[in-house]
VEXKOL-52832 format. One record per residue (C-alpha): residue in one letter; x, y negated, z negated. Coordinates in steps of 0.02 Angstrom, whole numbers, plus 50000, padded with zeros to 5 digits. Example, Ala and Ser with C-alpha at 12.3 -4.5 7.8 and 13.67 -1.06 7.14 Angstrom:
<recs>
A506155022549610/S506845005349643/
</recs>
This chain:
<recs>
X517545195049156/X518165181149043/X517085168749138/X515545179549111/X515855180448923/X516115161748913/X514485158749005/X513565170248880/X514255160648733/X513705143948801/X512145136948719/X510655136048834/X510185119048894/X508675111248806/X507525098748881/X507615082848779/X506035073148736/X505825054948764/X506045044548607/X504245038348606/X503635056548610/X504755061648463/X504135046648366/X502325051348402/X502605069548345/X503455063548186/X502015052148143/X500785066248176/X501705077948055/X501745064847917/X499895061147944/X499465079647921/X500505080247762/X499625064947692/X497935072547734/X498405088747644/X499065079447492/X497515068247484/X496375083547497/X497285092647357/X497235077047250/X495365074847281/X495025093047233/X496055091147074/X495115075247026/X493435083647056/X493945098846956/X494565088046813/X492925078146814/X491815093646801/X491705104146642/X491815120246742/X493355113746833/X494235108646672/X493835125446595/X494475134846748/X496085124746753/X496395127446567/X496055146146577/X497185148246729/X498585138946640/X498355149646484/X498345165846584/X499905160446676/X500795157546510/X500235174446443/X500775183246603/X502495175046593/X502715180446412/X502135198046452/X503395199146594/X504825195746472/X504075206346333/X503455192546218/X501715193346138/X500535178646152/X500555167945992/X498935168445894/X498715149645911/X498625151546100/X497345165646087/X496285154845970/X496395140146092/X495805151246234/X494325157246131/X493905139246087/X493895134146270/X492835149146316/X491565145446180/X491455126846218/X491185130746402/X489805143146360/X488925130446249/X489025116946385/X488295128546517/X486935134746399/X486435116946356/X486155113046540/X485185129246564/X484095125546412/X483565108646483/X482935116846642/X482155131846554/X481215120846430/X480535109646569/X479815124946659/X479085132746501/X477205132546469/X476595119146347/X476125132246216/X477865139646216/X478615122246210/X477595119046054/X478235134445961/X480005130246016/X479835112745942/X479095119945783/X480575131745763/X481885119145815/X482335128145977/X481965113646095/X483405104746186/X483385090246063/X483565100845906/X484095118445958/X485735124645883/X486885131246019/X488325140745938/X489455155345981/X489055172445910/X488865190945957/X490745191245985/X490755182646156/X489005175346181/X488165158546160/X486615159146049/X485155147146034/X484685146845850/X483205138045767/X483845122345683/X482495123945549/X483275140245486/X485125138645532/X486425124945520/X488165122145591/X489695128645503/X491385121445550/X492425132045432/X492505147445544/X490755155045535/X490055144345678/X488335143845594/X487485149245433/X485765151145357/X485035135845273/X484865137445084/X483165138844997/X482235142245159/X480735153545190/X480555160945365/X479625174145464/X479985183045628/X478855180245779/X478905193045919/X478095195346089/X478535178046155/X479115179946334/X480155166046410/X481095165646574/X482725158946509/X484565162246528/X484915157346347/X484835170346209/X483655163346077/X482885169645915/X481135166245849/X481475166445663/X480345151945617/X479805142545460/X478455151945364/X477335137145330/X475565130545355/X475965123945528/X476415140845602/X474655145945653/X474375129745749/X476085131145832/X475685148745893/X473955144345960/X473845147946146/X475435158446149/X475745177246147/X476775176145987/X476385188145845/X477075185145669/X477835200845591/X477025200145419/X478275212245341/X479775201745396/X479635186745280/X481345181745214/X481995168845092/X483735162145062/X484475157444894/X485425141644846/X487005149144922/X486185150145094/X486115169145093/X484685181345101/X484245189044933/X484015183744752/X485095170844667/X486865177944643/X487505181444469/X489405178444460/X489385185044281/X488595201944319/X489625216944258/X489725223644436/X489775212244588/X489895216444772/X489965207144937/X489245214545097/X489915207545262/X488935210645420/X487735205045554/X485855206645585/X485845224645519/X486365218245348/X485315202445356/X483835214045387/X482805211645545/X480905212945528/X480995219545348/X480665211345180/X481905203745059/X481935219044945/X482155230945092/X483815224745162/X485295236945152/X486265226445023/X484745225144909/X484455243944919/X486315246544881/X486215235544727/X484755245644658/X485645262144695/X487235256744604/X486265249744456/X485345266344439/X486905277044456/X488075266744348/X486785260544223/X487385242744232/X486805226044301/X487345223544481/X487345207644585/X487505209244774/X487995195144891/X487255198345063/X488235187745188/X487475197245335/X486925185045472/X486245189045644/X487535187445782/X489045188045666/X490615197745716/X492275201645628/X492955183945641/X491405177345553/X491475191545426/X493225185845379/X492725167645355/X491175172845259/X492285182245137/X493405166945119/X491885155945089/X491195165944943/X492575176844869/X493295164644743/X491575158544694/X490825175844669/X492375185944616/X491825202944684/X492355220044622/X492065227944794/X491795222844975/X490795232445107/X491175228245290/X489755233445405/X490205233745591/X489255237745750/X489665240845933/X489335223045991/X490685216845871/X491925222146005/X491045218646171/X489485223746266/X488325234846163/X488285249246287/X490015247446363/X490775249946191/X489635264246139/X489535273946302/X491185269846386/X492345264046249/X492675247646339/X492875232646225/X494085219946154/X494675231446016/X496265221345988/X495295205645942/X494135214945825/X495585223945744/X496475207445711/X495055200645605/X494645217145518/X496485218845472/X496435201545393/X494915206545290/X495775222445231/X497375213045189/X496395200545085/X495505214544992/X497145223344957/X497975207544896/X496535204444774/X496405222944727/X494585224144780/X493865241144822/X493365239945006/X492415250845127/X492195249445316/X490505256345373/X490065257145559/X488185256045589/X487605271945678/X487155269445861/X485385276345878/X485655283646052/X487135293745988/X486105301545849/X484895310645964/X485875312646126/X487705315446163/X488655308146016/X490185301546111/X490985297945943/X492685296646027/X492135279546092/X491175273245940/X491575274145799/X493075284845849/X494075270845930/X493795260145777/X494455273645659/X495965275845773/X496495257645776/X496205252845594/X497615255545471/X496535261145326/X496435276945223/X495015288745271/X494215286045101/X493955267845152/X493035272345314/X491275279545311/X490415286745466/X488545287945430/X488025297745584/X487705314345498/X486835306045351/X485605297845470/X485335313745572/X484965323745414/X483765310445349/X482895309645518/X482645328545523/X481945328445346/X480685314945391/X480175323945551/X479925340545460/X478915332145321/X477835323445451/X477515339345551/X476995348545393/X475685335045367/X475185335245550/X475875317545573/X477515319045665/X478315301745672/X478615293645841/X480455290545875/X481625288945728/X480815282045568/X482505275245513/X482425261345645/X481115248545695/X480645257645853/X478785255245820/X478985236745862/X480305239145997/X481775234345885/X483375244145857/X483805238345680/X483575247945518/X481825250445450/X481545250145263/X481865268945259/X483465266645360/X484075253845233/X483805266445093/X484785280045184/X486195267745219/X486225262045037/X486235279644965/X487685285345076/X488715269645048/X488295269744863/X488915287644839/X490595283244914/X490725267044815/X490365275844650/X491815287644684/X492985273744740/X492575262944589/X492835277744472/X494485282044555/X495015263944538/X494545263944353/X495505279944317/X497045273644409/X497045257444310/X496855266444145/X498305278044186/X499355263044236/X498985254144073/X499435269643972/X501095271044064/X501585252944026/X502375249243855/X501255240143733/X502145222943743/X502075223143933/X500285229243929/X499785214843818/X500485202343941/X499885211044099/X498885199744216/X496995199744193/X496685206844366/X497475223344312/X496225225944172/X494665235044231/X493105224644210/X494035208144215/X494985208544379/X494655194144497/X494005184344349/
</recs>
């Protein structure tokens, strides 16, 4: 029995290889390792040499860092988030530039001509980030670069007109807001483009749509926003901020100056930097922040499904609100009504419901215009039917030309609703300041800072 156990414990005999065979196998293993290492190195060099590869490597590294922090419960620093956005935007511009070269080469000569006239050709076109997470091709004759946070801005003292009905097979989102000059007719010859005669717009010396600002006006307001506030396909006097200025002047019997910073494609980050760019120069008494669904992601994903980057939008809107509070400016956040929600299922829990949930503002500083627009629409429909001329679609939007922005009537409805709230907020602010001054002893009141005296704050 002991012999059997000893035999079981003995290690089995192994056949030994000849030395020259072991040497050959060893060389073969090292050769495979060198091949694998050389292949990996080649792939890394190729990735580093290509813009897409560099972008992918940087994004993967950033995501790995964020995942590591999340695993240990640490939030990503804002600097890292900003770097990731910068990489994403630079990559989008690089890819769009390559796409534009091919698209332009395949475009008909007539369309190439109008693109050159507008400054949309590859040599002059302005490729910048906008619409939250898109790359836009903007006409260089109307827009210019902005490196202070806005990405781009309207050129000052410029007259332009919208051209519609130009169809191009392109992967780049471009806008035909073109110079309104004597060369337009010749540039459009042989194309399907149609100038929208009611859409002529001019910019003032500040590079904003509207009349020249008056920093000494008794009441001054800044409107932040995108193409809805800039006013698509409507005249200079028909934009929402201009209508708001007239409403306030009529209600308060004073001279009002409005600063319309609305620019197509802008989103909350650009709203914030627009406010920084003009606040000290204009010294507003109030600020209106207009927002829309595509400020937070895809237009329909946000409105119909509630999917969007709400955290990023909230970050910039919070910064705007904090700045307004620190300067004691009356401020009002106004979501633009989503037309489909007005006449179908509202789905307000997605938009603007999510926005009202995440923002840390008092309800008096948040204005949902949905019911105002529905009531105005019904009034217009009833009036039209009584005349036997029922309007097609909703007269508050530019549906007659296939556009979803406010019509001139829509701007008036927006201005009246926003104006009513602002009148109340400004009056409440005035009463609160007067009560404060009465409660402060005379010596302290005499030395109180100017910004606490109604009519001279922010001076």
